[in-house]
PQR file with spaces between the fields and no chain letter, atoms N, CA, C, O and H, PARSE charges and radii, in Angstrom:
ATOM       1  N    MET     1       1.686    9.599  -25.339 -0.4000 1.5000
ATOM       2  CA   MET     1       0.396   10.057  -23.913 -0.0000 2.0000
ATOM       3  C    MET     1      -1.036    8.861  -23.256  0.5500 1.7000
ATOM       4  O    MET     1      -1.915    8.802  -22.396 -0.5500 1.4000
ATOM       5  N    LEU     2      -0.203    7.787  -24.837 -0.4000 1.5000
ATOM       6  CA   LEU     2      -1.295    6.693  -24.355 -0.0000 2.0000
ATOM       7  C    LEU     2      -0.793    6.455  -22.366  0.5500 1.7000
ATOM       8  O    LEU     2      -1.616    6.702  -21.484 -0.5500 1.4000
ATOM       9  H    LEU     2       0.510    7.836  -25.536  0.4000 1.0000
ATOM      10  N    THR     3       0.551    5.992  -22.076 -0.4000 1.5000
ATOM      11  CA   THR     3       0.839    5.897  -20.902 -0.0000 2.0000
ATOM      12  C    THR     3       0.371    6.539  -20.123  0.5500 1.7000
ATOM      13  O    THR     3       0.158    6.352  -18.925 -0.5500 1.4000
ATOM      14  H    THR     3       1.220    5.792  -22.793  0.4000 1.0000
ATOM      15  N    ARG     4       0.100    7.695  -21.056 -0.4000 1.5000
ATOM      16  CA   ARG     4      -0.798    8.627  -19.606 -0.0000 2.0000
ATOM      17  C    ARG     4      -1.532    8.167  -19.559  0.5500 1.7000
ATOM      18  O    ARG     4      -1.424    7.581  -18.482 -0.5500 1.4000
ATOM      19  H    ARG     4       0.272    7.847  -22.029  0.4000 1.0000
ATOM      20  N    GLU     5      -3.126    7.685  -20.315 -0.4000 1.5000
ATOM      21  CA   GLU     5      -4.843    7.698  -20.871 -0.0000 2.0000
ATOM      22  C    GLU     5      -3.995    5.649  -19.938  0.5500 1.7000
ATOM      23  O    GLU     5      -4.692    5.191  -19.033 -0.5500 1.4000
ATOM      24  H    GLU     5      -3.213    8.161  -21.190  0.4000 1.0000
ATOM      25  N    ALA     6      -3.163    5.127  -20.184 -0.4000 1.5000
ATOM      26  CA   ALA     6      -3.407    4.174  -18.780 -0.0000 2.0000
ATOM      27  C    ALA     6      -3.094    4.156  -17.892  0.5500 1.7000
ATOM      28  O    ALA     6      -3.563    3.402  -17.040 -0.5500 1.4000
ATOM      29  H    ALA     6      -2.597    5.499  -20.919  0.4000 1.0000
ATOM      30  N    ILE     7      -2.241    4.906  -17.704 -0.4000 1.5000
ATOM      31  CA   ILE     7      -2.140    5.268  -15.715 -0.0000 2.0000
ATOM      32  C    ILE     7      -3.772    5.827  -15.308  0.5500 1.7000
ATOM      33  O    ILE     7      -4.272    5.494  -14.234 -0.5500 1.4000
ATOM      34  H    ILE     7      -1.860    5.519  -18.396  0.4000 1.0000
ATOM      35  N    GLY     8      -4.402    6.571  -16.146 -0.4000 1.5000
ATOM      36  CA   GLY     8      -5.361    7.364  -15.571 -0.0000 2.0000
ATOM      37  C    GLY     8      -6.887    6.436  -15.284  0.5500 1.7000
ATOM      38  O    GLY     8      -7.884    6.540  -14.569 -0.5500 1.4000
ATOM      39  H    GLY     8      -3.996    6.842  -17.019  0.4000 1.0000
ATOM      40  N    ILE     9      -6.319    5.453  -16.376 -0.4000 1.5000
ATOM      41  CA   ILE     9      -7.910    4.388  -16.490 -0.0000 2.0000
ATOM      42  C    ILE     9      -7.340    3.544  -14.876  0.5500 1.7000
ATOM      43  O    ILE     9      -7.895    3.199  -13.833 -0.5500 1.4000
ATOM      44  H    ILE     9      -5.509    5.368  -16.957  0.4000 1.0000
ATOM      45  N    LEU    10      -5.794    3.483  -15.494 -0.4000 1.5000
ATOM      46  CA   LEU    10      -5.943    2.115  -14.034 -0.0000 2.0000
ATOM      47  C    LEU    10      -6.096    3.219  -12.506  0.5500 1.7000
ATOM      48  O    LEU    10      -6.429    2.541  -11.534 -0.5500 1.4000
ATOM      49  H    LEU    10      -5.343    3.763  -16.341  0.4000 1.0000
ATOM      50  N    MET    11      -5.973    4.240  -12.281 -0.4000 1.5000
ATOM      51  CA   MET    11      -5.624    4.833  -11.128 -0.0000 2.0000
ATOM      52  C    MET    11      -7.309    5.457  -10.373  0.5500 1.7000
ATOM      53  O    MET    11      -7.492    5.546   -9.159 -0.5500 1.4000
ATOM      54  H    MET    11      -5.703    4.791  -13.071  0.4000 1.0000
ATOM      55  N    LEU    12      -8.713    5.937  -11.803 -0.4000 1.5000
ATOM      56  CA   LEU    12     -10.148    4.842  -11.648 -0.0000 2.0000
ATOM      57  C    LEU    12     -10.051    3.930  -11.039  0.5500 1.7000
ATOM      58  O    LEU    12     -10.400    4.008   -9.861 -0.5500 1.4000
ATOM      59  H    LEU    12      -8.564    5.864  -12.789  0.4000 1.0000
ATOM      60  N    SER    13      -9.667    2.978  -11.428 -0.4000 1.5000
ATOM      61  CA   SER    13     -10.146    1.174  -11.298 -0.0000 2.0000
ATOM      62  C    SER    13     -10.320    0.945  -10.182  0.5500 1.7000
ATOM      63  O    SER    13      -9.282    0.519   -9.676 -0.5500 1.4000
ATOM      64  H    SER    13      -9.384    2.915  -12.385  0.4000 1.0000
ATOM      65  N    PRO    14     -11.387    1.028   -9.283 -0.5600 1.5000
ATOM      66  CA   PRO    14     -11.966    0.228   -8.284  0.2800 2.0000
ATOM      67  C    PRO    14     -10.098   -0.973   -7.576  0.5500 1.7000
ATOM      68  O    PRO    14      -9.379   -0.835   -6.586 -0.5500 1.4000
ATOM      69  N    LEU    15     -10.080   -1.826   -8.573 -0.4000 1.5000
ATOM      70  CA   LEU    15      -9.864   -1.921   -7.660 -0.0000 2.0000
ATOM      71  C    LEU    15      -8.447   -1.652   -8.168  0.5500 1.7000
ATOM      72  O    LEU    15      -7.775   -1.109   -7.291 -0.5500 1.4000
ATOM      73  H    LEU    15     -10.664   -1.939   -9.377  0.4000 1.0000
ATOM      74  N    TYR    16      -8.212   -1.725   -8.569 -0.4000 1.5000
ATOM      75  CA   TYR    16      -6.649   -0.795   -8.374 -0.0000 2.0000
ATOM      76  C    TYR    16      -6.238    0.091   -6.619  0.5500 1.7000
ATOM      77  O    TYR    16      -5.330   -0.002   -5.793 -0.5500 1.4000
ATOM      78  H    TYR    16      -8.758   -2.166   -9.282  0.4000 1.0000
ATOM      79  N    TRP    17      -7.399    0.834   -6.749 -0.4000 1.5000
ATOM      80  CA   TRP    17      -7.189    1.843   -5.385 -0.0000 2.0000
ATOM      81  C    TRP    17      -7.614    1.039   -4.308  0.5500 1.7000
ATOM      82  O    TRP    17      -7.624    1.671   -3.252 -0.5500 1.4000
ATOM      83  H    TRP    17      -8.136    0.910   -7.420  0.4000 1.0000
ATOM      84  N    HIS    18      -8.232   -1.014   -4.139 -0.4000 1.5000
ATOM      85  CA   HIS    18      -8.430   -1.542   -2.891 -0.0000 2.0000
ATOM      86  C    HIS    18      -6.474   -1.955   -2.929  0.5500 1.7000
ATOM      87  O    HIS    18      -5.746   -1.362   -2.133 -0.5500 1.4000
ATOM      88  H    HIS    18      -8.224   -1.527   -4.998  0.4000 1.0000
ATOM      89  N    TYR    19      -6.045   -2.693   -3.640 -0.4000 1.5000
ATOM      90  CA   TYR    19      -4.507   -3.458   -3.584 -0.0000 2.0000
ATOM      91  C    TYR    19      -3.914   -2.046   -3.566  0.5500 1.7000
ATOM      92  O    TYR    19      -2.762   -1.910   -3.978 -0.5500 1.4000
ATOM      93  H    TYR    19      -6.637   -3.175   -4.286  0.4000 1.0000
ATOM      94  N    LYS    20      -4.515   -1.111   -3.177 -0.4000 1.5000
ATOM      95  CA   LYS    20      -2.800   -0.215   -2.700 -0.0000 2.0000
ATOM      96  C    LYS    20      -3.399    0.091   -1.669  0.5500 1.7000
ATOM      97  O    LYS    20      -2.553    0.000   -0.780 -0.5500 1.4000
ATOM      98  H    LYS    20      -5.451   -1.221   -2.842  0.4000 1.0000
ATOM      99  N    LEU    21      -4.888    0.578   -0.985 -0.4000 1.5000
ATOM     100  CA   LEU    21      -4.797   -0.557    0.471 -0.0000 2.0000
ATOM     101  C    LEU    21      -4.923   -1.309    0.914  0.5500 1.7000
ATOM     102  O    LEU    21      -5.059   -1.124    2.123 -0.5500 1.4000
ATOM     103  H    LEU    21      -5.575    0.652   -1.707  0.4000 1.0000
ATOM     104  N    GLU    22      -4.988   -2.552    0.520 -0.4000 1.5000
ATOM     105  CA   GLU    22      -4.960   -2.911    0.796 -0.0000 2.0000
ATOM     106  C    GLU    22      -2.537   -3.333    1.235  0.5500 1.7000
ATOM     107  O    GLU    22      -1.917   -3.832    2.174 -0.5500 1.4000
ATOM     108  H    GLU    22      -4.876   -2.703   -0.462  0.4000 1.0000
ATOM     109  N    ALA    23      -2.254   -2.883    0.232 -0.4000 1.5000
ATOM     110  CA   ALA    23      -0.937   -3.677    0.282 -0.0000 2.0000
ATOM     111  C    ALA    23      -0.101   -1.821    1.325  0.5500 1.7000
ATOM     112  O    ALA    23       1.002   -1.802    1.871 -0.5500 1.4000
ATOM     113  H    ALA    23      -2.758   -2.477   -0.531  0.4000 1.0000
ATOM     114  N    ARG    24      -0.866   -0.885    1.270 -0.4000 1.5000
ATOM     115  CA   ARG    24      -0.549    0.476    2.329 -0.0000 2.0000
ATOM     116  C    ARG    24      -1.254   -0.492    3.833  0.5500 1.7000
ATOM     117  O    ARG    24      -0.387   -0.642    4.694 -0.5500 1.4000
ATOM     118  H    ARG    24      -1.762   -0.900    0.826  0.4000 1.0000
ATOM     119  N    LYS    25      -2.816   -1.199    4.255 -0.4000 1.5000
ATOM     120  CA   LYS    25      -2.460   -2.105    5.861 -0.0000 2.0000
ATOM     121  C    LYS    25      -1.346   -2.770    5.919  0.5500 1.7000
ATOM     122  O    LYS    25      -0.620   -2.795    6.914 -0.5500 1.4000
ATOM     123  H    LYS    25      -3.520   -1.077    3.556  0.4000 1.0000
ATOM     124  N    GLU    26      -1.072   -3.512    4.573 -0.4000 1.5000
ATOM     125  CA   GLU    26       0.092   -5.164    5.069 -0.0000 2.0000
ATOM     126  C    GLU    26       1.266   -4.000    5.261  0.5500 1.7000
ATOM     127  O    GLU    26       1.347   -3.969    6.489 -0.5500 1.4000
ATOM     128  H    GLU    26      -1.661   -3.491    3.765  0.4000 1.0000
ATOM     129  N    LEU    27       1.847   -3.408    4.958 -0.4000 1.5000
ATOM     130  CA   LEU    27       3.103   -2.550    5.444 -0.0000 2.0000
ATOM     131  C    LEU    27       2.617   -1.449    6.844  0.5500 1.7000
ATOM     132  O    LEU    27       3.447   -1.193    7.716 -0.5500 1.4000
ATOM     133  H    LEU    27       1.781   -3.434    3.961  0.4000 1.0000
ATOM     134  N    ILE    28       1.812   -1.124    6.875 -0.4000 1.5000
ATOM     135  CA   ILE    28       1.690   -0.626    8.739 -0.0000 2.0000
ATOM     136  C    ILE    28       1.493   -1.840    8.858  0.5500 1.7000
ATOM     137  O    ILE    28       1.717   -2.182    7.696 -0.5500 1.4000
ATOM     138  H    ILE    28       1.138   -1.332    6.166  0.4000 1.0000
ATOM     139  N    ARG    29       1.332   -2.428    9.198 -0.4000 1.5000
ATOM     140  CA   ARG    29       0.723   -4.214    9.977 -0.0000 2.0000
ATOM     141  C    ARG    29       2.344   -3.698   10.410  0.5500 1.7000
ATOM     142  O    ARG    29       2.851   -2.999   11.288 -0.5500 1.4000
ATOM     143  H    ARG    29       1.150   -2.150   10.141  0.4000 1.0000
ATOM     144  N    GLU    30       2.759   -4.423    9.338 -0.4000 1.5000
ATOM     145  CA   GLU    30       4.296   -4.730    9.271 -0.0000 2.0000
ATOM     146  C    GLU    30       5.258   -3.886   10.059  0.5500 1.7000
ATOM     147  O    GLU    30       6.011   -4.415   10.876 -0.5500 1.4000
ATOM     148  H    GLU    30       2.347   -4.990    8.625  0.4000 1.0000
ATOM     149  N    PHE    31       5.255   -2.175    9.769 -0.4000 1.5000
ATOM     150  CA   PHE    31       6.018   -1.479    9.908 -0.0000 2.0000
ATOM     151  C    PHE    31       5.878   -1.836   11.662  0.5500 1.7000
ATOM     152  O    PHE    31       6.731   -2.433   12.320 -0.5500 1.4000
ATOM     153  H    PHE    31       4.643   -1.745    9.105  0.4000 1.0000
ATOM     154  N    MET    32       4.671   -1.336   12.138 -0.4000 1.5000
ATOM     155  CA   MET    32       4.194   -2.104   13.269 -0.0000 2.0000
ATOM     156  C    MET    32       4.720   -2.292   14.450  0.5500 1.7000
ATOM     157  O    MET    32       4.919   -1.694   15.507 -0.5500 1.4000
ATOM     158  H    MET    32       3.978   -0.851   11.604  0.4000 1.0000
ATOM     159  N    ALA    33       5.019   -4.128   13.544 -0.4000 1.5000
ATOM     160  CA   ALA    33       5.158   -5.319   14.349 -0.0000 2.0000
ATOM     161  C    ALA    33       6.950   -5.284   14.810  0.5500 1.7000
ATOM     162  O    ALA    33       7.576   -5.747   15.763 -0.5500 1.4000
ATOM     163  H    ALA    33       4.858   -4.614   12.685  0.4000 1.0000
ATOM     164  N    ASN    34       7.451   -4.230   13.201 -0.4000 1.5000
ATOM     165  CA   ASN    34       8.898   -4.886   13.905 -0.0000 2.0000
ATOM     166  C    ASN    34       9.481   -3.407   14.271  0.5500 1.7000
ATOM     167  O    ASN    34      10.536   -2.987   13.793 -0.5500 1.4000
ATOM     168  H    ASN    34       6.942   -3.853   12.427  0.4000 1.0000
ATOM     169  N    TYR    35       8.541   -2.558   15.316 -0.4000 1.5000
ATOM     170  CA   TYR    35       8.201   -0.520   15.695 -0.0000 2.0000
ATOM     171  C    TYR    35       7.799   -1.580   17.325  0.5500 1.7000
ATOM     172  O    TYR    35       7.896   -0.837   18.301 -0.5500 1.4000
ATOM     173  H    TYR    35       7.685   -2.898   15.704  0.4000 1.0000
ATOM     174  N    TRP    36       7.503   -2.680   17.631 -0.4000 1.5000
ATOM     175  CA   TRP    36       6.797   -2.598   18.955 -0.0000 2.0000
ATOM     176  C    TRP    36       7.805   -3.701   19.289  0.5500 1.7000
ATOM     177  O    TRP    36       8.333   -3.330   20.338 -0.5500 1.4000
ATOM     178  H    TRP    36       7.424   -3.284   16.837  0.4000 1.0000
ATOM     179  N    PHE    37       8.379   -4.976   18.884 -0.4000 1.5000
ATOM     180  CA   PHE    37       9.466   -6.028   18.961 -0.0000 2.0000
ATOM     181  C    PHE    37      10.709   -4.764   18.711  0.5500 1.7000
ATOM     182  O    PHE    37      11.214   -5.275   17.712 -0.5500 1.4000
ATOM     183  H    PHE    37       7.950   -5.277   18.032  0.4000 1.0000
ATOM     184  N    ILE    38      11.403   -3.682   18.901 -0.4000 1.5000
ATOM     185  CA   ILE    38      12.725   -2.884   18.567 -0.0000 2.0000
ATOM     186  C    ILE    38      12.280   -2.598   20.359  0.5500 1.7000
ATOM     187  O    ILE    38      13.032   -2.979   21.256 -0.5500 1.4000
ATOM     188  H    ILE    38      10.992   -3.267   19.713  0.4000 1.0000
ATOM     189  N    VAL    39      11.081   -1.946   20.612 -0.4000 1.5000
ATOM     190  CA   VAL    39      10.773   -1.425   21.326 -0.0000 2.0000
ATOM     191  C    VAL    39      11.028   -2.088   22.881  0.5500 1.7000
ATOM     192  O    VAL    39      11.540   -1.682   23.924 -0.5500 1.4000
ATOM     193  H    VAL    39      10.470   -1.636   19.883  0.4000 1.0000
ATOM     194  N    ILE    40      10.255   -3.561   22.341 -0.4000 1.5000
ATOM     195  CA   ILE    40      10.368   -4.728   23.434 -0.0000 2.0000
ATOM     196  C    ILE    40      12.098   -4.759   24.058  0.5500 1.7000
ATOM     197  O    ILE    40      12.604   -4.529   25.156 -0.5500 1.4000
ATOM     198  H    ILE    40       9.839   -3.890   21.493  0.4000 1.0000
ATOM     199  N    ALA    41      12.544   -5.105   22.927 -0.4000 1.5000
ATOM     200  CA   ALA    41      13.588   -5.988   22.392 -0.0000 2.0000
ATOM     201  C    ALA    41      14.961   -5.070   23.554  0.5500 1.7000
ATOM     202  O    ALA    41      15.987   -5.336   24.179 -0.5500 1.4000
ATOM     203  H    ALA    41      12.133   -5.292   22.034  0.4000 1.0000
ATOM     204  N    ASN    42      13.841   -3.635   23.163 -0.4000 1.5000
ATOM     205  CA   ASN    42      15.398   -3.251   24.191 -0.0000 2.0000
ATOM     206  C    ASN    42      14.387   -2.586   25.435  0.5500 1.7000
ATOM     207  O    ASN    42      14.891   -2.129   26.462 -0.5500 1.4000
ATOM     208  H    ASN    42      13.007   -3.419   22.655  0.4000 1.0000
């Protein structure tokens, strides 16, 4: 119950969502760079 509440508070935190969004953007950027590198290499 305590951990569930803590997760709920964390998910409601704007900082958590901002971090998650930034991390996702970084992952997408890396994925696209690798994808184009593979396409160009082949």
